[in-house]
ZALUM-90774 format. One record per residue (C-alpha): residue number from 1; residue in one letter; x, y, z. Coordinates in pm, 1 decimal, always signed. Layout:
N
> NUM_a_X_Y_Z
...
This chain:
490
> 1_x_-1752.0_-3214.4_-554.5
> 2_x_-1876.0_-2903.7_-413.1
> 3_x_-1742.7_-2565.5_-545.1
> 4_x_-1897.2_-2395.3_-221.6
> 5_x_-1688.2_-2617.4_-0.6
> 6_x_-1385.5_-2390.9_-115.8
> 7_x_-1538.2_-2080.0_-83.8
> 8_x_-1459.2_-2060.5_+289.2
> 9_x_-1245.7_-1737.9_+425.9
> 10_x_-1180.4_-1577.8_+763.9
> 11_x_-1302.7_-1237.9_+830.3
> 12_x_-1114.7_-979.2_+1003.0
> 13_x_-1105.8_-859.0_+1355.5
> 14_x_-1040.7_-541.0_+1550.5
> 15_x_-961.2_-551.5_+1908.9
> 16_x_-1183.0_-351.3_+2165.7
> 17_x_-1152.0_-274.9_+2547.5
> 18_x_-1283.3_-557.8_+2779.2
> 19_x_-1495.1_-500.3_+3094.1
> 20_x_-1294.5_-322.5_+3342.9
> 21_x_-1217.2_-544.2_+3639.5
> 22_x_-907.6_-639.9_+3823.3
> 23_x_-703.2_-962.5_+3829.9
> 24_x_-752.8_-1204.6_+4141.5
> 25_x_-510.8_-1121.5_+4359.4
> 26_x_-243.5_-1363.4_+4465.6
> 27_x_+62.2_-1347.7_+4748.1
> 28_x_+412.0_-1244.6_+4594.5
> 29_x_+547.2_-1631.0_+4602.5
> 30_x_+244.5_-1766.8_+4413.2
> 31_x_+263.0_-1470.4_+4124.5
> 32_x_+643.7_-1627.2_+4085.9
> 33_x_+543.4_-1961.6_+4047.2
> 34_x_+478.3_-2073.9_+3685.3
> 35_x_+137.7_-2074.4_+3521.7
> 36_x_-23.9_-2297.1_+3235.0
> 37_x_+48.1_-2102.9_+2925.0
> 38_x_-265.6_-1975.0_+2749.7
> 39_x_-364.4_-1793.2_+2421.1
> 40_x_-509.0_-1454.8_+2370.2
> 41_x_-786.8_-1362.9_+2606.2
> 42_x_-876.7_-1003.3_+2457.2
> 43_x_-1180.4_-913.0_+2275.4
> 44_x_-1255.9_-848.9_+1916.9
> 45_x_-1505.4_-722.7_+1696.7
> 46_x_-1581.4_-910.7_+1379.2
> 47_x_-1497.9_-727.1_+1060.9
> 48_x_-1605.6_-805.4_+697.0
> 49_x_-1463.9_-639.2_+387.6
> 50_x_-1783.4_-500.0_+312.7
> 51_x_-1723.5_-271.2_+659.2
> 52_x_-1405.9_-187.2_+522.6
> 53_x_-1556.1_-20.5_+245.3
> 54_x_-1817.2_+148.4_+455.2
> 55_x_-1533.8_+316.6_+613.5
> 56_x_-1318.9_+418.5_+319.0
> 57_x_-1690.0_+542.0_+162.8
> 58_x_-1775.1_+888.9_+365.7
> 59_x_-2147.9_+830.9_+224.3
> 60_x_-2158.5_+506.8_+423.0
> 61_x_-1998.4_+663.0_+784.0
> 62_x_-2174.0_+563.7_+1078.4
> 63_x_-2235.2_+978.2_+1125.2
> 64_x_-2509.3_+922.9_+883.9
> 65_x_-2692.5_+631.6_+1079.6
> 66_x_-2970.6_+768.2_+1275.7
> 67_x_-2924.0_+525.0_+1536.6
> 68_x_-2573.5_+661.8_+1610.2
> 69_x_-2685.0_+1011.1_+1564.3
> 70_x_-3071.1_+1055.1_+1589.7
> 71_x_-3253.6_+1333.8_+1425.0
> 72_x_-3408.8_+1576.3_+1626.7
> 73_x_-3807.6_+1537.5_+1728.4
> 74_x_-4046.8_+1796.7_+1651.1
> 75_x_-4321.6_+1927.1_+1838.3
> 76_x_-4625.2_+2122.4_+1754.5
> 77_x_-4838.0_+2284.7_+2048.1
> 78_x_-5229.2_+2243.2_+2013.8
> 79_x_-5375.7_+2602.8_+2010.6
> 80_x_-5684.1_+2523.0_+2225.6
> 81_x_-5555.1_+2243.4_+2451.0
> 82_x_-5199.2_+2392.3_+2492.6
> 83_x_-5099.3_+2018.0_+2452.1
> 84_x_-4730.3_+1934.9_+2310.3
> 85_x_-4776.9_+1655.8_+2073.1
> 86_x_-4492.4_+1500.8_+1811.4
> 87_x_-4459.5_+1651.6_+1491.0
> 88_x_-4217.0_+1446.8_+1287.2
> 89_x_-3821.2_+1455.8_+1297.6
> 90_x_-3601.2_+1752.4_+1195.7
> 91_x_-3247.9_+1683.2_+1051.1
> 92_x_-2974.4_+1743.6_+1228.7
> 93_x_-2611.0_+1857.9_+1084.6
> 94_x_-2402.0_+1553.8_+967.8
> 95_x_-2010.2_+1573.0_+867.9
> 96_x_-1840.5_+1303.0_+727.5
> 97_x_-1479.1_+1318.8_+579.3
> 98_x_-1274.9_+1107.2_+361.3
> 99_x_-970.1_+1082.9_+580.0
> 100_x_-978.7_+682.6_+541.2
> 101_x_-904.9_+768.7_+193.1
> 102_x_-644.2_+1030.8_+249.2
> 103_x_-470.0_+794.9_+505.3
> 104_x_-454.3_+508.9_+249.3
> 105_x_-353.7_+724.1_-56.7
> 106_x_-35.5_+804.9_+165.2
> 107_x_+43.2_+481.5_+262.1
> 108_x_+29.2_+334.7_-100.1
> 109_x_+209.5_+617.0_-250.8
> 110_x_+489.5_+571.3_+9.7
> 111_x_+489.5_+202.0_+27.0
> 112_x_+475.3_+120.3_-344.6
> 113_x_+536.6_+441.8_-534.6
> 114_x_+926.4_+348.0_-530.4
> 115_x_+878.3_+14.7_-711.0
> 116_x_+1047.2_-281.5_-687.4
> 117_x_+1461.9_-276.7_-752.0
> 118_x_+1612.9_-620.4_-869.8
> 119_x_+1997.4_-678.9_-822.0
> 120_x_+2187.4_-978.9_-912.3
> 121_x_+2342.8_-1174.5_-644.0
> 122_x_+2487.9_-1452.7_-899.1
> 123_x_+2828.6_-1538.0_-1031.9
> 124_x_+2714.2_-1666.0_-1388.2
> 125_x_+2838.4_-1421.6_-1659.8
> 126_x_+2513.2_-1519.2_-1828.1
> 127_x_+2309.5_-1356.5_-1538.6
> 128_x_+2413.7_-998.5_-1583.7
> 129_x_+2235.2_-989.3_-1926.1
> 130_x_+1939.4_-1201.1_-1758.2
> 131_x_+1880.1_-903.1_-1495.7
> 132_x_+1888.3_-687.8_-1786.1
> 133_x_+1593.9_-875.1_-1932.9
> 134_x_+1400.5_-917.3_-1655.6
> 135_x_+1430.8_-535.3_-1557.5
> 136_x_+1304.0_-486.6_-1930.2
> 137_x_+998.3_-690.2_-1917.0
> 138_x_+907.4_-529.0_-1603.4
> 139_x_+930.6_-200.6_-1739.9
> 140_x_+744.3_-286.1_-2064.0
> 141_x_+460.7_-454.5_-1852.8
> 142_x_+432.2_-98.0_-1617.8
> 143_x_+439.8_-394.0_-1334.1
> 144_x_+543.9_-92.7_-1066.4
> 145_x_+200.0_+39.4_-1136.3
> 146_x_+51.5_-348.0_-1054.6
> 147_x_+274.0_-316.7_-770.6
> 148_x_+73.6_+21.4_-665.4
> 149_x_-283.3_-183.1_-740.0
> 150_x_-168.6_-453.2_-523.9
> 151_x_-107.4_-220.1_-222.9
> 152_x_-385.6_+0.9_-278.8
> 153_x_-640.1_-321.7_-225.7
> 154_x_-427.5_-461.7_+35.0
> 155_x_-431.6_-141.3_+239.3
> 156_x_-794.4_-48.9_+166.4
> 157_x_-992.1_-387.9_+176.8
> 158_x_-741.1_-608.6_+396.3
> 159_x_-600.2_-815.3_+96.9
> 160_x_-518.7_-850.3_-267.4
> 161_x_-372.5_-1118.2_-543.4
> 162_x_-163.2_-1034.1_-814.2
> 163_x_-176.8_-1248.6_-1111.8
> 164_x_+92.3_-1274.2_-1378.1
> 165_x_+44.4_-1404.3_-1717.9
> 166_x_+223.8_-1464.2_-2038.1
> 167_x_+75.5_-1249.3_-2332.5
> 168_x_+245.6_-1354.7_-2657.0
> 169_x_+585.2_-1251.9_-2601.7
> 170_x_+498.7_-1002.5_-2333.7
> 171_x_+466.7_-1045.7_-1960.5
> 172_x_+115.6_-895.6_-1835.9
> 173_x_-73.8_-886.5_-1498.9
> 174_x_-412.0_-804.8_-1318.1
> 175_x_-473.2_-731.6_-973.4
> 176_x_-794.3_-874.8_-793.2
> 177_x_-938.7_-664.2_-537.0
> 178_x_-1273.7_-663.9_-316.0
> 179_x_-1301.3_-297.9_-408.3
> 180_x_-1357.0_-424.0_-778.1
> 181_x_-1588.3_-705.9_-731.9
> 182_x_-1333.0_-1022.9_-661.0
> 183_x_-1368.6_-1208.5_-334.6
> 184_x_-991.1_-1352.4_-292.9
> 185_x_-915.4_-1666.7_-120.5
> 186_x_-606.6_-1829.0_-78.7
> 187_x_-601.6_-2241.3_-9.6
> 188_x_-440.2_-2582.0_-37.5
> 189_x_-569.6_-2816.1_-279.4
> 190_x_-572.8_-3195.3_-140.2
> 191_x_-194.9_-3267.2_-202.2
> 192_x_-125.8_-2983.8_+18.0
> 193_x_-4.1_-2727.0_-274.9
> 194_x_-89.7_-2378.3_-271.9
> 195_x_-415.0_-2291.2_-468.7
> 196_x_-589.6_-1933.1_-543.0
> 197_x_-948.6_-1907.4_-575.8
> 198_x_-1149.6_-1598.7_-700.7
> 199_x_-1514.4_-1554.7_-684.6
> 200_x_-1661.3_-1297.6_-865.5
> 201_x_-1979.8_-1216.2_-1109.0
> 202_x_-1968.3_-1349.0_-1472.0
> 203_x_-2211.7_-1269.7_-1727.1
> 204_x_-2477.1_-1181.4_-1382.1
> 205_x_-2381.7_-1529.6_-1275.2
> 206_x_-2172.8_-1594.7_-983.7
> 207_x_-1853.2_-1785.9_-1082.8
> 208_x_-1544.7_-1907.6_-939.5
> 209_x_-1207.7_-1931.6_-1074.9
> 210_x_-946.6_-2174.0_-933.2
> 211_x_-571.6_-2111.9_-979.0
> 212_x_-359.8_-2450.3_-915.6
> 213_x_-26.1_-2548.0_-1036.4
> 214_x_-129.8_-2649.3_-1397.5
> 215_x_-464.2_-2503.5_-1511.9
> 216_x_-750.8_-2218.8_-1448.0
> 217_x_-1061.6_-2370.2_-1389.4
> 218_x_-1364.5_-2154.1_-1444.8
> 219_x_-1674.2_-2264.2_-1292.9
> 220_x_-2019.6_-2084.7_-1345.8
> 221_x_-2333.4_-2153.3_-1109.6
> 222_x_-2568.8_-2243.8_-1361.4
> 223_x_-2735.0_-2545.7_-1426.0
> 224_x_-2860.9_-2488.2_-1759.5
> 225_x_-2527.6_-2409.2_-1915.7
> 226_x_-2333.8_-2710.4_-2110.0
> 227_x_-1982.2_-2701.9_-1994.5
> 228_x_-1684.6_-2988.7_-1941.4
> 229_x_-1856.8_-3112.3_-1617.8
> 230_x_-2083.4_-3024.2_-1337.1
> 231_x_-2015.4_-3028.4_-960.2
> 232_x_-2260.2_-3138.0_-680.4
> 233_x_-2370.7_-2773.4_-599.7
> 234_x_-2483.2_-2636.0_-942.5
> 235_x_-2176.2_-2492.2_-1109.2
> 236_x_-2051.2_-2605.5_-1448.3
> 237_x_-1694.8_-2603.6_-1537.9
> 238_x_-1663.1_-2409.3_-1863.8
> 239_x_-1308.5_-2402.8_-1950.2
> 240_x_-958.5_-2550.7_-1786.0
> 241_x_-690.0_-2386.4_-1995.2
> 242_x_-310.1_-2445.1_-1876.8
> 243_x_-121.6_-2130.7_-1753.3
> 244_x_+214.7_-2292.8_-1876.5
> 245_x_+378.5_-2280.9_-1535.5
> 246_x_+514.7_-2506.2_-1278.5
> 247_x_+347.5_-2277.7_-976.4
> 248_x_+41.3_-2109.6_-923.3
> 249_x_+71.8_-1782.6_-1131.1
> 250_x_-108.6_-1552.3_-843.8
> 251_x_+87.1_-1394.6_-533.6
> 252_x_-166.9_-1347.6_-236.9
> 253_x_-133.2_-1128.7_+49.3
> 254_x_-365.0_-1035.1_+354.4
> 255_x_-305.1_-753.2_+601.0
> 256_x_-380.1_-782.4_+980.1
> 257_x_-618.5_-477.4_+933.0
> 258_x_-678.6_-183.8_+685.4
> 259_x_-411.8_+85.3_+699.3
> 260_x_-639.8_+335.5_+902.5
> 261_x_-816.0_+82.1_+1156.8
> 262_x_-581.4_+158.9_+1436.0
> 263_x_-728.0_+556.0_+1403.7
> 264_x_-1089.2_+439.7_+1329.5
> 265_x_-1253.1_+554.9_+1641.1
> 266_x_-1078.1_+889.6_+1631.7
> 267_x_-1184.1_+943.4_+1259.6
> 268_x_-1577.2_+900.0_+1418.1
> 269_x_-1474.4_+1097.5_+1697.9
> 270_x_-1374.4_+1400.1_+1446.0
> 271_x_-1685.1_+1371.9_+1249.1
> 272_x_-1877.9_+1391.2_+1623.9
> 273_x_-1703.7_+1702.7_+1669.1
> 274_x_-1724.1_+1853.3_+1296.1
> 275_x_-2111.5_+1754.1_+1326.3
> 276_x_-2134.8_+1925.1_+1654.1
> 277_x_-1980.6_+2227.9_+1495.4
> 278_x_-2210.9_+2253.6_+1237.6
> 279_x_-2507.6_+2208.1_+1450.0
> 280_x_-2359.9_+2471.5_+1699.8
> 281_x_-2332.0_+2725.3_+1369.6
> 282_x_-2658.3_+2637.0_+1255.0
> 283_x_-2844.7_+2721.6_+1575.0
> 284_x_-2631.3_+3039.7_+1638.3
> 285_x_-2642.2_+3169.9_+1271.9
> 286_x_-2911.9_+3435.0_+1330.6
> 287_x_-2941.6_+3656.7_+1648.6
> 288_x_-3177.2_+3542.0_+1951.1
> 289_x_-3422.4_+3817.8_+2034.2
> 290_x_-3520.9_+3833.8_+2422.6
> 291_x_-3836.2_+4022.0_+2469.4
> 292_x_-3963.4_+4201.6_+2789.8
> 293_x_-4237.7_+3940.4_+2971.1
> 294_x_-4577.0_+3974.5_+2956.6
> 295_x_-4576.5_+3925.8_+2562.4
> 296_x_-4911.8_+3758.2_+2450.9
> 297_x_-4833.7_+3686.7_+2090.7
> 298_x_-4462.2_+3601.4_+1985.1
> 299_x_-4359.9_+3739.0_+1623.6
> 300_x_-4319.0_+3452.7_+1367.3
> 301_x_-3952.1_+3353.6_+1326.5
> 302_x_-3963.4_+3023.5_+1126.2
> 303_x_-3683.5_+3060.7_+915.9
> 304_x_-3421.0_+3347.1_+1103.7
> 305_x_-3306.7_+3352.7_+1412.8
> 306_x_-3527.9_+3297.3_+1748.1
> 307_x_-3777.9_+3491.2_+1944.7
> 308_x_-3773.0_+3446.4_+2341.5
> 309_x_-4012.2_+3590.7_+2604.4
> 310_x_-3954.9_+3588.1_+2984.8
> 311_x_-4269.4_+3498.9_+3167.7
> 312_x_-4218.6_+3764.1_+3410.5
> 313_x_-4225.0_+4176.3_+3319.2
> 314_x_-3900.3_+4209.8_+3474.0
> 315_x_-3699.8_+4071.3_+3155.4
> 316_x_-3530.1_+4319.1_+2973.8
> 317_x_-3571.5_+4299.2_+2582.6
> 318_x_-3199.7_+4262.7_+2413.6
> 319_x_-3017.3_+4074.5_+2125.4
> 320_x_-2855.6_+3761.0_+2333.4
> 321_x_-2518.2_+3690.1_+2266.8
> 322_x_-2445.6_+3344.0_+2089.3
> 323_x_-2223.5_+3072.1_+2293.3
> 324_x_-1870.4_+3115.4_+2166.4
> 325_x_-1756.7_+2723.8_+2185.5
> 326_x_-1512.2_+2825.4_+1882.2
> 327_x_-1178.3_+2800.6_+2122.2
> 328_x_-1347.8_+2438.2_+2275.9
> 329_x_-1413.6_+2311.6_+1937.5
> 330_x_-1068.3_+2422.8_+1774.3
> 331_x_-873.2_+2259.6_+2073.9
> 332_x_-1076.7_+1931.8_+2043.4
> 333_x_-1050.8_+1895.2_+1666.4
> 334_x_-704.3_+1989.0_+1689.2
> 335_x_-577.0_+1747.0_+1936.5
> 336_x_-751.5_+1430.3_+1791.3
> 337_x_-600.8_+1514.5_+1408.2
> 338_x_-288.8_+1529.1_+1571.9
> 339_x_-327.0_+1195.1_+1760.5
> 340_x_-514.1_+1045.9_+1451.4
> 341_x_-184.5_+1141.4_+1245.5
> 342_x_+54.3_+986.3_+1529.9
> 343_x_-103.3_+657.4_+1591.4
> 344_x_-129.2_+618.4_+1160.5
> 345_x_+198.4_+743.3_+1113.8
> 346_x_+96.8_+1015.5_+853.5
> 347_x_+292.7_+1310.5_+777.6
> 348_x_+113.3_+1589.0_+667.4
> 349_x_+330.7_+1835.3_+491.3
> 350_x_+245.0_+2163.4_+306.3
> 351_x_+383.0_+2354.8_+68.3
> 352_x_+475.9_+2604.6_+312.4
> 353_x_+712.6_+2351.0_+527.7
> 354_x_+936.0_+2314.8_+212.1
> 355_x_+1034.4_+2655.4_+148.0
> 356_x_+1406.4_+2538.4_+26.7
> 357_x_+1499.3_+2502.6_-330.3
> 358_x_+1754.5_+2237.7_-284.3
> 359_x_+1649.2_+2063.0_+47.7
> 360_x_+1908.1_+1780.4_+95.3
> 361_x_+1796.0_+1422.6_+88.3
> 362_x_+1862.5_+1368.2_+472.9
> 363_x_+1612.7_+1658.2_+537.6
> 364_x_+1382.3_+1518.8_+332.4
> 365_x_+1395.1_+1191.4_+495.1
> 366_x_+1380.4_+1334.3_+832.4
> 367_x_+1054.8_+1481.6_+733.6
> 368_x_+920.4_+1171.4_+605.1
> 369_x_+1047.5_+940.9_+878.2
> 370_x_+735.8_+812.0_+1000.8
> 371_x_+596.0_+733.4_+642.3
> 372_x_+915.0_+542.2_+582.8
> 373_x_+887.8_+349.9_+910.2
> 374_x_+538.4_+246.2_+840.9
> 375_x_+658.5_+162.7_+465.2
> 376_x_+930.4_-53.2_+585.8
> 377_x_+726.2_-243.0_+789.4
> 378_x_+413.1_-310.6_+545.0
> 379_x_+714.1_-460.3_+280.7
> 380_x_+823.0_-692.1_+559.0
> 381_x_+469.3_-826.7_+577.2
> 382_x_+428.6_-858.7_+195.3
> 383_x_+758.2_-1019.8_+158.9
> 384_x_+606.3_-1345.7_+134.1
> 385_x_+371.4_-1226.0_-150.6
> 386_x_+642.2_-1034.3_-351.6
> 387_x_+910.0_-1337.7_-324.7
> 388_x_+626.0_-1545.2_-497.9
> 389_x_+557.3_-1268.6_-772.5
> 390_x_+908.7_-1252.5_-837.4
> 391_x_+949.7_-1622.1_-875.8
> 392_x_+657.9_-1648.2_-1087.4
> 393_x_+766.7_-1323.4_-1316.3
> 394_x_+1117.5_-1470.5_-1380.3
> 395_x_+966.2_-1819.5_-1470.1
> 396_x_+751.7_-1656.4_-1738.9
> 397_x_+1018.2_-1466.7_-1849.6
> 398_x_+1229.1_-1780.6_-1908.5
> 399_x_+955.3_-1921.0_-2108.6
> 400_x_+965.3_-1606.3_-2340.6
> 401_x_+1337.1_-1624.3_-2355.3
> 402_x_+1323.6_-2025.2_-2416.5
> 403_x_+1548.8_-2029.3_-2103.7
> 404_x_+1339.5_-2129.7_-1798.0
> 405_x_+1629.9_-2320.0_-1601.1
> 406_x_+1851.8_-2008.4_-1658.7
> 407_x_+1607.2_-1753.2_-1501.4
> 408_x_+1469.6_-2004.0_-1265.0
> 409_x_+1797.1_-2061.5_-1108.9
> 410_x_+1948.0_-1708.5_-1106.8
> 411_x_+2002.5_-1561.1_-783.9
> 412_x_+1804.9_-1255.7_-828.4
> 413_x_+1781.2_-1014.5_-523.2
> 414_x_+1476.5_-740.2_-498.4
> 415_x_+1358.2_-491.6_-292.2
> 416_x_+1066.4_-271.8_-229.5
> 417_x_+1141.2_+72.6_-234.2
> 418_x_+969.8_+337.7_-38.5
> 419_x_+870.8_+668.5_-220.8
> 420_x_+1031.4_+952.4_-59.6
> 421_x_+1099.4_+1330.0_-234.1
> 422_x_+1455.5_+1346.6_-298.4
> 423_x_+1719.2_+1556.1_-411.8
> 424_x_+1818.0_+1379.4_-764.3
> 425_x_+2137.2_+1590.6_-811.0
> 426_x_+2273.4_+1505.8_-471.7
> 427_x_+2221.8_+1137.4_-510.5
> 428_x_+2363.4_+1202.6_-856.3
> 429_x_+2635.0_+1353.7_-719.1
> 430_x_+2698.1_+1075.9_-447.1
> 431_x_+2703.6_+805.0_-712.9
> 432_x_+2928.2_+975.4_-949.8
> 433_x_+3203.2_+996.6_-629.7
> 434_x_+3175.5_+651.0_-532.9
> 435_x_+3268.9_+549.9_-866.9
> 436_x_+3517.0_+794.5_-874.9
> 437_x_+3681.2_+658.4_-564.0
> 438_x_+3640.6_+290.4_-694.9
> 439_x_+3398.7_+185.6_-424.5
> 440_x_+3121.9_+154.5_-677.8
> 441_x_+3133.1_-17.0_-1009.8
> 442_x_+3032.9_+185.1_-1293.6
> 443_x_+2771.0_-104.4_-1405.2
> 444_x_+2617.6_-114.1_-1041.8
> 445_x_+2601.8_+278.1_-1061.5
> 446_x_+2407.9_+273.9_-1415.5
> 447_x_+2116.0_+67.7_-1219.2
> 448_x_+2116.6_+277.6_-902.7
> 449_x_+2027.4_+582.4_-1059.4
> 450_x_+1619.9_+620.6_-1190.1
> 451_x_+1694.5_+795.9_-1558.8
> 452_x_+1880.2_+462.3_-1674.0
> 453_x_+1724.9_+209.7_-1909.7
> 454_x_+1754.6_-163.6_-1838.3
> 455_x_+2066.3_-200.6_-2066.1
> 456_x_+2200.6_+126.0_-1959.7
> 457_x_+2561.8_-31.9_-1916.6
> 458_x_+2533.5_-205.1_-2236.1
> 459_x_+2443.0_+126.5_-2452.0
> 460_x_+2746.7_+339.9_-2265.7
> 461_x_+3037.6_+43.6_-2352.3
> 462_x_+2878.5_+60.8_-2692.7
> 463_x_+2877.5_+428.8_-2738.1
> 464_x_+3222.5_+449.3_-2626.4
> 465_x_+3329.9_+167.2_-2886.1
> 466_x_+3171.2_+345.9_-3141.2
> 467_x_+3293.2_+672.9_-3065.8
> 468_x_+3726.8_+652.7_-2986.2
> 469_x_+3735.1_+1024.3_-2921.9
> 470_x_+3456.9_+982.4_-2629.0
> 471_x_+3678.8_+973.2_-2331.8
> 472_x_+3646.1_+636.7_-2110.5
> 473_x_+3763.8_+811.6_-1785.3
> 474_x_+3566.9_+984.3_-1561.8
> 475_x_+3763.4_+1346.8_-1467.6
> 476_x_+3989.0_+1286.2_-1145.8
> 477_x_+3909.1_+1437.0_-831.9
> 478_x_+4159.9_+1665.1_-688.1
> 479_x_+4246.2_+1545.8_-368.2
> 480_x_+4597.1_+1699.1_-365.6
> 481_x_+4489.7_+1921.1_-62.6
> 482_x_+4456.6_+1634.9_+127.8
> 483_x_+4761.0_+1471.7_+38.4
> 484_x_+4617.2_+1211.9_-136.8
> 485_x_+4687.2_+1088.5_-514.3
> 486_x_+4442.9_+1190.8_-815.4
> 487_x_+4205.0_+906.4_-828.4
> 488_x_+4091.2_+785.4_-1209.8
> 489_x_+3844.3_+523.5_-1287.3
> 490_x_+3904.2_+390.4_-1606.6
């Protein structure tokens, strides 16, 4: 067996323009005829995850590449012969911006910041208690933070893997990311079952973990190690523990591109503009002195300003006004930034925009509507991985609670919730009014509000049972003005 045969992974691709040409002309009658179907014939550039990290880190941007933006050649003049010869290179201004990091931060926050909501869709009376237990384990393990790490990796490096495991009587997780040294590969074994492969560095040696439906195999490339068995290509199996589940315990997700990918060209254009602006400022920072022609010896000005003399005596001595390029640069910069935010669905909100102290939820949703749209599409792409992870999580909780069948069979719904700045008082008022009008149960209402614990409804029932004086009714809503009866929820 060769381990490296399993370490194959498809790179990413980004569409580029084709050569400009028109299609062959056809008469109208031929255009309407059926043609042989064909696949995508566009052109693409191949990208690796190292390319994504280069785009993410401003220090590795193309603006620092001297082939893309060359330094300025320096020339010296021989005092005797007057010949001009090459005298090295002068560094030009280069400005790199962390716009990719900014876009990723916003996408991760809005897409994963709301966490994951769980609901019980079953009719079994025990499922309500199981739902509370699942929420409790989820919160105790800080899995919403794991969801954020999962999105951070997927949106910034192109893929991510979320591993859940039992740690005594708790459920814990790890997120594998290329950004942190993990190469993630999703594959099928010889029986067609899903497996996950993680390639990483282990004690300065290349290592491979293989997560299958029964075990977690750790292979290290070191022929001198003594282990369970060896592969044909120099790997040694040093551990093979059982994970105790009936499925692969890792959920893998791959994005078609990083979240700023569609705007990468614009980001490079913005950095060009800023670099040109810095170079322009450097050139015109000090005054330029123009002298009357015929001057034989120009004053030395190597550090501040420039001195220019005309070849004839007709020139006037004066200070030259610098070129005013601010309007051009400002327009170019602002338009490109506006296009960048538009095509990446990025919302830029400043504190001045939110002047109200009690803005409505509808107003806030409108402000962040583009981010909400992007998050909803991202959730749709992540659905298979999240569905897989919820199944893994349920099985682990079932093992801890000694009720694997019950937890695996329960009809548990989930929803990844986008983060949206909200008016909490408004949301609480809406939910309590729905309870009062008997269109929402009290048990459901306790799960809709973020401040409650996983067993909040049971706590309320216990408090009411222990305190007979506690009113068990929500105060009636006065609808007499509308000719309606008082509505009381008991």
